[in-house]
N, C-alpha and C positions, 0 to 999 in steps of 0.2 A: 072536892073540898080540898085535897092535896093538891092541887093545881093552882087553887087559889093561894094557899099559903107559900107557895114556892114563889108564884109571882108577887106577892106582896114583900118576901125577903129580897128578891131582886130589885125592887123597886126600894127598900130601903139601903141595900149595898149601893146603888146606882148615887143614891142621894147621898149617902155618906162620902162616895168618893167626890163628886161635885163641891161639897163642902169642904173638903180637904183640899180640892184644886184652887176653888177661891181663895181660902187663906194664904195659896202659895203664890197665887198670882201677883201678890204684893212684892213678890221677888226679892230675894233676899240679895246682898251686895255681890255675895260669891258666885252668882249668876255671871257677871260682866268678867268673871277670871277666867271664862272659857277661852278656849286658844282656836284659831283657824285650823282648818286640816292642813295637813304637810303636804300631800300630794307626793310624797315620796313614794307609799305604797296606795292602790287603788281605794277609791271611797266607794262600799257597796250600798244600796237600798233594795230592800225585798219588801214586795207588796205581796200580801196572803189574804186570801179569804178562808171561809168554813161552810164546806158544801157536804152534804150529808148523801150519800150515794148510795142507792140499793138497786142490787141488778138480781133479776130473777133466773135463778140457775139454768132452766132447760133452755129457754129462748134466747137468754141472756137480753132481758127487756130492762133497758135501764131508766130508774126515775130519780131525780135531784132536787133538792130543796136547798134554799141558802139558809144558812143558820143566823149569820149575822149581816146586816145591810151595808155597814162599811167595812174596809179592809184595814188591817194594821202593818204599819211598817217597820223593818228592822234594819238599823243603820250600823256598819261597820266603819268606825272612823280611827285614825290616827294621829294623835297630839304628840308634837315633838316640842321640846323646850332647849334652847340653846344657851341665851342668856341666863345669868342666874336668878334675875327675878322672875324669868318665866317658870323656874324650877318650883320657885315659890308658888306659883299658880297652880301648876300641876298638884302639889302636897295638899293646896285649897281644895282641888278637885276630888282627889281621892277623899278627903274629908267628909267632903259633905253630899257626894252622890249616893253613899249608903244611907241619907238622912231623909230625904223626899223626893220627889219627882223634880224634874228641870227641863227647861228650853236648851232644844238641840238645832243648830242649823242645819238644812239639808244643803249641804256644801256644793252639792251639784247643779244647783240650780242657780248658781251665784249670777248676776249681771252687775255692771257699775252704771252709777246715774248718767245718764245721757244728757243733763242740765245742770248748772250751778246750783245748791242748794243753799239757803240762808236760812237759818234756823230763827232769826230775828227778824225776817222778810213779813212780807204781805199774805206768803200761804205757807207757813212752817210746817203746816201737816201733809203738805203735797211736796213727795219724791219723785222725780221723771226717772223712770227706767223699765226696761221693756220686759213685758211679764208674760210673752209666749212661751210655751214650754218650762213652765216653772209652776210648781203646787201653791199657787197663792189662793185663799178663800177667805172670804168675809167672817169676823172673827179668829181667824188664825192668828198666828203671830210671825211677826218679820225680824230677822237678825240685820243690823247694819256694822259694817265694820269700817274702821280708818285706821290706818296705821297700828294695827295691832289691837286697838280698844273696840269692845262691841257693846251694841247697844239694842236692846229689847223692845219692839212695841207690837200693841194688837193692830191688826188691820182692818179698816172700818169701811173700806172701799177700795178699789181699783179698776183702771181701763187697761186696754193694752199698751198704752205709752206711759202709766204711772199708777203710784199707790198712794194710799192716803191712810195716815196712821193716828193713833187716839193721842199722841203729845209730841210735842216737837223734840229733835234729836239735841243731843249735848253740844254737838259743834255743826259748824258750816262746812261746805265742801265744794270744792272746784269739780266741775264735769269730770268724771272718769276716775275721782279720788274716793267713792264711796261704792265699798261692796254689798251688795243687797242680797238676801235669799229669805227663803219662808222657812218657817220651822216644825219641831213635832214636840211634844210634850213626852218625854222620856220617864217611864219607870225607873222608880229609885233602883239602885243597884245592892245586892248583899254581899258581893265581892269586886273589889277592884285592884287591879294589879297594874304597877309601873317599873320600868328596864332601865336602870340606870347603865347607859352606854360609858360615860365616863364621868367624871365628877360634876362636871357641867351640862352633860347632854342626858336627856332621860326622855324615855316614850311611853305614852299610853296607847296599847290598842286594844279597842273597847267594842263591845257589841251593845248596841240600845235598843229597848224595845218600846213603840210608841204606847202611852198610854190609852186605855179602853176608857172615853169620857166624851162630852159632848164638845169638847175640845179637838178630839181626834178629826183629821182630814178627811174628807168625803173622796170616793174614786175620782180619778182625773178626767173621767168621761162617763155620761150614761148614754143608753139608746146605741144607734147604730153608729160607728166611730167614723169620722171623716177620712177620705183618702183611701179609703178601701171598697172596691166592688162589692156589689150584693147579688144574691140568686136567692130568692123566696125569703128575702128579708134575711139573709144570714150572710156575714162578711166571706170574702175570699181570700185564702192566701194561697202562695205558690214556693213551698220549700225549695224547690229547686232554684228560683230566682233569689230568695232571700238570703239563703244558706252562704257563707264567706269564703267556702271553700279553702281556707286554710286548714282547719281541720277535717276529720271526715263526717259525712253526714249519714246517721245510724237509722237502718228500717229494721222494724223485725216484726214478724207475724206471732201474736199471740194467741194462743187457742186454750178457751176456758176447759178446765176438767180437771181430773185426779187422776193419779196413777197410785197404784199401790200394789203389793208383793201377791203373788199367787202361786203358792208352790215354789217353783224354782225360776218362774218367769213372772211379768209384770201385767198386771190388768189395769187398762187403759179407758177410761171413759170419758168422753168429751160432751161440752156443752154447747150450745148456739148451731147456727147454721154453717159460720165459717170461721177463719179465725180472724182477729182484729188486727188492722196495721197500726203501729206505734213507729212515728217518723220524729226523729230527734234532730234539730239543727242548731248550729252556732251562728252568732249573728254579731258583725263589728260594725258598728253605726255610728253617725254623726249625733248630735243633741236634738236635731229635728227629727229624723228618722228614729231614733230610740224612744223619742215621747209620742210618737206616732206608734209604736209597737205596743208603748205601757197604754194607751188609750185603748188599743185592740184589748188587751188583757183585762183591763177593768171593766170595758163595754161587756165582756163575755162573763164577769165577776168569777175568775178562776175557771173552776169545771162545770158552772151551773149551766152556761148556755152554750148551743153550737155553732160551728162554723164549717166552711167548707176547705177541705185540703186536696190539694190537685197533687198527685203522686208524683213523688223527686225522682223516681225511675221508671223504667218499662215504657216509655211514652213512645208515640208515634211520629213519623214525618208526613206532614200534611200534604195532600197530593191537589185538592180541591176543596172549595168551600161553596155551596149553592143554597138554594132556598129547601129549607127543610132536611139538610143534611151535609156530612162532611166526610170526604174520601181520605183516606189514609193509606199509605203505603205498607202491603202486609208483611208481618215480622212474625216468626216463630208457629207454635201452635194455635188454632182457632179456639180450643177446648174451654178458655176460662173467658172468651168474648161474652157468652151469655150473662156473666155477672156483672159487666159492666152497664150499670145503670144510670150514672152520670158522667160527662164528659167536660173536662177544664182546660182551658186555652190561655196563656200569657203571651200578651203582644209586646213588641219593641219598647212601648213605652213604659214597661213594666205593669201595666193594669191587668187583671185577670176576668175571666168571665166563664159561667157554667151553664151548660144545657142538659136538659133528660134525654136518654137515649130511650128510643121506642122499640128498636129493633138493630140488628145487625146482619149486614147480608154482604155476598161478594159482588165486586163490580168490577168490571174489567181486570179481573186477577188481583184486586185488591179490594180492601174493606172499605165500607160504605158503613156510616152510623146514622140510621134516620133519626132525627131529631124532632122532639116535640114542640121547637119554635128554634127559627134560625139564628145564626151567628151574624150581624151585620159588618164583617169586614174581609178581606183578602186573604188568601193562603198565603202570601208576601208577608203579609203583618204577623203572623205566627212565629215565635221563637220557640215555645213549649206546647206540647201536647199530650196529655196523658188523662188518665182515669181521674175523677172526682169523687172524693168520701165527704159524708157528712160525718164530723168530728168533734173534737172538744179538747181542751187544754187538756193536758195529762195530771198535772198538779195544780194546786189550789195556789200556789205562789212560783213569784217573778222575781228572779234576782238580777239587778243589773249592775254591772260592776263599772263604774265611772274610772279610767285609765287616767284622763284627764277630764275636765269639765267638758269636753267636747267630742269625746271618744268614749263608747260605750260597747261594753263586750255583754252578751247574753245568750244563754242557753235556755231554748225551750221545746218541749215534747207535745204531741197530739196524738190521740188514741181514737180510732174509728168507732162509731155507732152503730151497731147491727141494728136495733130497733129500742123506740123510745116510746114510753107509756102512752103519750099522747098520738102515738101514730095509728 
């Protein structure tokens, strides 16, 4: 009975939220006072899920449940005013962002109109613009900017070459003169701050959180993501290949357990059969590759769904590949080889493959991994070969920092899964 009351209360709250948003969508005039992101500082967008992770202590068996179907986005935006009239806009924003929800452009997804637009022509509701690698969704909102003026419209349809809006724009524009990008509905703010740099130059650096409602944007991708090879219906990544190597690639072995004082010594109790490998990488990508990585993250729903991660270190130099086996040059101790259950390979074209290891033997003084299914390429094509581990994203949130609209910095971490409930 208590659960029914909670469910009814939740429905009432969500209905109230929709009523507020429906009243808001009439859009107050101050909404058009928003300024373009200044790009003096980077623009960041974080995509976050909510996953409940339960881990059994002894065996470290893991079970995960999604608490919400859609992610929420958090935007970090910088608005800078230089002319005096822009300062008035900033003061307007300061006043009204505390009053209600409002639309905010996803500045990183900006593209220009590819053809002339005539708001009095035969197709005033259609704007030609490339929509690839942008967060356009039907019933979402788009922002169109022309010479510092903004207009917001609801999206009623789109193709890869254009969008359809619910009403004509207030102005026409030649090809390449209209900046177009999708929007999120941001929650109202309790605090907003402005920094006056001079008497005419002011700046707002602000963090905006997407409102939870039916207008919230869905994931960028569902199902298996395109552009990633799979094994056992799970995508494969190779941090060694993805990492930008400007910063360090961090590897950590984390053993579950507790340590407590015992007299003058320490008592240690460990759980699980082995430590878990955590791999943290830094990515520096263009918009195409950055959006591809976002789709991978969205397809995994944050921490919810697993993927294969090939070890970035401790790899082997491939000697030969044949039917049902792969030979590598021996290196170091053989004591850990019995732990290798899967092996991963990355080829020259950047694609990765994983195979299950049945056994490991010594062959001609080197090591032979006997596989349950064969690789179908030659040893000459391999640039990286190492152990593969079933893993998941370490966090439910992925922040992508747009240094420009085409250069993206991202940090991501993955943690090994020792055992899952459904195994």
